[in-house]
C-alpha positions as CSV (number, residue, x, y, z in Angstrom):
1,M,-179.3,40.6,155.2
2,A,-178.4,37.9,153.3
3,G,-175.0,37.9,151.3
4,I,-171.4,39.1,152.6
5,T,-171.2,42.6,154.2
6,E,-168.4,44.6,155.9
7,Q,-165.7,43.2,153.9
8,S,-162.2,44.6,155.0
9,H,-158.4,43.4,155.4
10,T,-155.0,44.5,156.9
11,V,-151.5,43.9,155.4
12,C,-148.6,43.1,157.8
13,L,-145.1,42.8,156.1
14,D,-142.4,41.0,157.5
15,C,-139.2,42.4,155.9
16,T,-137.2,39.5,157.6
17,Q,-138.9,36.8,156.0
18,G,-139.6,38.5,152.9
19,S,-143.3,38.1,153.1
20,F,-147.0,39.9,154.0
21,T,-149.7,38.5,155.7
22,I,-153.1,39.6,154.8
23,T,-155.8,39.3,157.5
24,G,-159.5,39.3,156.3
25,N,-162.6,39.9,157.6
26,Y,-166.3,40.2,156.9
27,T,-169.8,39.3,157.9
28,N,-171.6,36.4,156.6
29,G,-175.6,36.8,156.4
30,G,-176.0,33.7,155.0
31,G,-178.0,32.6,151.7
32,L,-174.7,32.6,149.8
33,G,-174.3,31.2,146.2
34,T,-171.2,30.0,144.5
35,I,-168.4,32.2,146.0
36,T,-164.9,33.4,144.5
37,S,-162.2,34.9,146.3
38,T,-159.6,36.7,144.6
39,L,-156.7,39.1,145.7
40,Y,-155.0,41.6,143.3
41,V,-151.4,42.9,144.5
42,T,-150.4,45.9,142.3
43,D,-146.4,46.6,142.9
44,P,-144.8,50.4,142.7
45,S,-144.3,49.5,139.0
46,G,-147.8,49.3,138.3
47,N,-147.8,45.4,137.6
48,V,-151.0,43.5,138.9
49,V,-150.5,40.0,140.1
50,S,-153.7,38.0,141.0
51,Y,-153.9,35.0,143.5
52,D,-156.8,32.8,144.7
53,A,-157.7,33.7,148.2
54,D,-159.5,30.6,149.4
55,T,-157.6,30.9,152.7
56,L,-158.6,34.4,153.1
57,W,-162.2,33.5,152.4
58,N,-161.8,30.4,155.1
59,G,-164.7,28.7,153.9
60,G,-167.3,31.4,155.1
61,T,-166.1,31.5,158.8
62,S,-166.0,35.6,158.9
63,G,-162.4,35.6,157.4
64,G,-158.7,34.1,157.6
65,T,-155.3,34.8,156.8
66,Q,-153.1,34.7,153.5
67,T,-149.3,35.1,153.1
68,I,-147.7,36.4,150.1
69,E,-143.9,35.8,149.3
70,A,-141.9,38.2,147.8
71,G,-140.7,35.7,145.1
72,T,-144.4,35.6,143.6
73,T,-144.6,39.1,143.0
74,A,-141.1,39.8,141.7
75,I,-142.3,38.9,138.3
76,S,-140.4,41.8,136.1
77,G,-136.8,40.4,136.5
78,S,-135.1,38.6,133.4
79,N,-135.1,35.5,135.2
80,S,-138.3,35.7,137.8
81,V,-140.7,33.1,136.4
82,N,-140.8,30.0,134.5
83,S,-144.4,30.4,133.6
84,V,-147.5,33.0,134.2
85,T,-150.9,33.2,133.1
86,L,-151.9,36.6,131.8
87,S,-155.8,37.8,132.0
88,W,-158.1,40.5,130.5
89,T,-161.3,41.9,130.5
90,V,-162.8,42.0,127.0
91,S,-163.0,46.0,125.7
92,N,-163.6,47.4,122.4
93,S,-160.6,49.4,120.9
94,T,-158.4,48.7,123.6
95,T,-154.6,47.9,123.8
96,Y,-153.4,45.2,125.8
97,S,-149.7,45.2,126.0
98,F,-146.5,44.0,128.3
99,I,-142.6,43.7,128.0
100,L,-141.3,40.2,128.2
101,R,-138.1,40.2,129.7
102,S,-135.4,37.8,128.9
103,M,-131.5,37.2,129.1
104,P,-130.9,34.6,126.5
105,N,-127.4,36.2,125.6
106,G,-126.1,37.0,129.0
107,Y,-127.8,40.5,128.7
108,V,-131.1,41.7,129.4
109,Q,-133.4,42.0,126.2
110,D,-137.0,43.5,126.4
111,Y,-139.7,42.7,123.7
112,V,-142.8,44.7,123.8
113,V,-145.8,42.4,123.1
114,S,-148.9,44.6,121.9
115,F,-152.4,44.0,120.7
116,E,-155.2,46.6,120.0
117,S,-158.8,45.0,120.0
118,D,-161.1,46.0,117.3
119,A,-164.6,47.6,117.8
120,G,-166.3,44.4,118.0
121,A,-163.7,43.0,120.5
122,T,-164.1,39.2,121.6
123,A,-162.2,37.2,123.9
124,T,-160.7,34.9,121.1
125,E,-159.6,37.9,119.0
126,I,-157.6,39.3,122.0
127,G,-156.3,35.6,123.0
128,E,-155.2,34.7,119.7
129,G,-153.7,38.2,118.9
130,L,-151.6,38.1,121.6
131,A,-150.4,34.4,121.1
132,A,-149.4,34.9,117.9
133,I,-147.2,37.9,118.6
134,I,-145.7,36.0,121.6
135,D,-144.9,33.1,119.4
136,A,-143.2,35.0,116.8
137,L,-140.7,36.0,119.3
138,P,-137.1,34.9,118.6
139,P,-136.4,31.2,119.2
140,S,-133.5,31.8,121.3
141,L,-136.0,32.8,124.2
142,N,-136.5,29.1,124.3
143,L,-140.5,29.4,125.2
144,Q,-143.1,27.0,124.6
145,A,-145.8,27.7,122.2
146,V,-148.6,29.7,123.8
147,S,-151.2,27.7,125.5
148,Y,-154.7,29.5,124.7
149,T,-158.0,27.9,124.6
150,P,-160.6,29.9,122.2
151,G,-163.3,31.8,124.2
152,Q,-161.2,32.0,127.2
153,T,-160.0,35.3,128.9
154,S,-156.3,34.3,129.7
155,L,-153.7,32.7,128.0
156,T,-150.4,31.0,129.5
157,I,-146.8,31.6,128.6
158,Q,-144.5,28.8,129.6
159,G,-140.6,28.6,129.5
160,N,-139.0,25.2,128.6
161,A,-137.0,23.3,131.5
162,N,-134.8,25.7,133.5
163,V,-135.7,28.6,131.2
164,F,-137.1,31.9,133.0
165,F,-138.2,35.3,132.1
166,G,-139.9,38.5,133.4
167,V,-143.0,40.5,132.6
168,D,-143.3,44.2,133.3
169,A,-145.3,47.2,132.4
170,L,-148.9,45.3,132.2
171,V,-151.5,47.3,130.6
172,N,-155.0,45.9,130.7
173,L,-153.7,42.6,131.8
174,T,-153.2,40.9,135.1
175,A,-150.6,38.3,135.8
176,G,-151.6,35.1,137.9
177,S,-150.7,31.6,138.3
178,V,-147.2,32.5,138.6
179,S,-144.3,29.9,138.7
180,A,-141.6,31.7,140.3
181,N,-137.9,30.9,140.1
182,S,-137.0,29.2,143.4
183,S,-133.4,29.8,142.7
184,V,-133.7,33.3,143.2
185,T,-133.6,35.2,146.3
186,A,-136.4,37.7,146.0
187,T,-137.2,40.8,148.2
188,F,-140.0,43.7,148.1
189,A,-139.1,46.5,145.8
190,D,-139.8,49.7,148.1
191,G,-142.8,51.7,147.5
192,I,-146.7,51.6,147.6
193,Y,-148.6,48.2,147.2
194,I,-152.1,48.1,146.7
195,V,-153.8,45.1,147.8
196,K,-157.4,44.6,146.4
197,W,-159.4,41.7,148.0
198,V,-162.6,40.7,145.7
199,I,-165.3,38.3,146.8
200,T,-168.0,37.4,144.3
201,D,-171.4,35.7,145.2
202,S,-173.4,34.1,142.3
203,S,-176.6,34.3,144.6
204,N,-176.4,38.0,146.3
205,Q,-175.0,41.3,145.6
206,D,-171.5,41.4,145.6
207,P,-169.7,43.3,148.5
208,T,-167.5,46.2,147.9
209,P,-164.1,45.0,147.2
210,S,-161.6,46.2,150.1
211,I,-158.6,47.8,149.2
212,T,-155.4,48.9,151.1
213,N,-152.5,51.1,150.2
214,S,-149.3,50.1,152.1
215,M,-145.9,51.5,151.9
216,F,-143.1,48.8,151.9
217,L,-139.8,50.2,153.1
218,C,-137.6,47.2,153.7
219,N,-134.7,47.8,151.6
220,V,-134.3,51.7,152.7
221,E,-134.8,51.0,156.2
222,K,-132.0,48.4,155.9
223,C,-129.8,51.4,154.3
224,V,-130.6,53.7,157.0
225,R,-129.7,51.2,159.7
226,E,-126.5,50.7,158.1
227,K,-125.5,54.7,157.8
228,A,-126.3,54.8,161.1
229,S,-124.1,52.3,162.5
230,K,-121.1,53.9,160.8
231,V,-121.4,56.8,163.1
232,D,-119.0,57.0,165.6
233,V,-120.9,58.3,168.8
234,G,-117.0,58.3,170.5
235,C,-116.1,60.9,168.3
236,G,-115.8,64.7,169.6
237,C,-116.0,66.2,166.5
238,C,-119.2,66.9,164.5
239,G,-120.4,67.5,161.0
240,T,-118.6,64.2,159.8
241,K,-120.0,62.7,156.5
242,E,-121.3,59.6,158.1
243,S,-123.2,61.3,160.6
244,E,-124.6,63.7,158.0
245,E,-125.5,61.1,155.7
246,A,-127.3,59.2,158.7
247,M,-128.9,62.3,159.7
248,D,-130.5,62.9,156.1
249,A,-131.5,59.3,155.8
250,I,-133.2,59.1,159.2
251,L,-135.4,62.3,158.3
252,Y,-136.0,61.1,154.8
253,L,-137.4,58.0,156.3
254,E,-139.5,59.6,158.8
255,G,-140.8,62.0,156.0
256,I,-141.9,59.0,154.2
257,K,-143.8,57.7,157.1
258,S,-145.4,60.7,158.1
259,A,-146.6,61.5,154.4
260,A,-148.0,58.0,154.3
261,A,-149.6,58.1,157.4
262,C,-151.4,61.5,156.0
263,G,-152.5,59.8,153.0
264,K,-150.1,61.7,151.1
265,L,-149.0,58.8,148.6
266,E,-147.4,61.0,146.0
267,K,-145.3,62.9,148.4
268,A,-144.2,59.7,149.9
269,K,-143.1,58.5,146.9
270,T,-141.2,61.6,146.0
271,I,-139.3,61.3,149.3
272,L,-138.7,57.9,148.9
273,S,-137.0,58.3,145.7
274,G,-134.9,61.0,147.4
275,L,-134.0,58.5,150.1
276,E,-133.2,55.9,147.4
277,D,-130.5,58.3,145.9
278,I,-128.9,58.8,149.2
279,C,-128.7,55.2,149.7
280,N,-127.2,54.7,146.4
281,N,-124.8,57.4,146.8
282,D,-126.2,59.3,144.1
283,C,-127.8,62.5,145.8
284,K,-126.3,65.8,145.0
285,H,-124.5,66.4,148.5
286,C,-123.5,63.1,149.3
């Protein structure tokens, strides 16, 4: 059979390096047309970031690897990025919105950017509508005029030199071509990351996209290790605050992993929220 079949991928997280590596596989049946390979990563807050995935496609040789750094997925902080490209699919009577987050006066300010297309939506209508709203934001944000070409389904927001901002709560928009703030040490927020690998082939039926759900737990795992290290194993008494907190944290962590392994992702998220409370000393019994 011509074209691409049996497309799949795996995700391997490296907490020490602040990155995760995707390994892709597929069967190349030949007769290919023009190929595009794209990764879409959805973070625990629902923000979607897209990446060109040429190294994952690896020239049609059955697959390759691609590494995503934490800094390129951390786009919601007030000083996360210097530029970002927002993309959309044209739909009638649809809301396209996001939060632009900045810190021009020493404290975080959120600006809601929202545009609703009409019943005869076009790419230009959406692009020019969003661009006009962004360009009307306060000059104190120190952003350049939005770069938008009529007819395109994307636009670019760019800060001036050494000006950084964040984008959050994207609705019907995808962030890509992110220029991250290299001076910020970024880590992955804990939670479920959805990684979607899409291949399109101009000459054949597109293969079914490969989608994985991965539970990232770097921060709470570090918390659990720290709490466990505070337990005095040489103490003859039991029931100390430190030992109780450590035991609770360990049980919660194992509960998250068990729920995720069984596909109970909502339960895993609920338990994770409880463990984060323990780590933040915000639980009811700490």
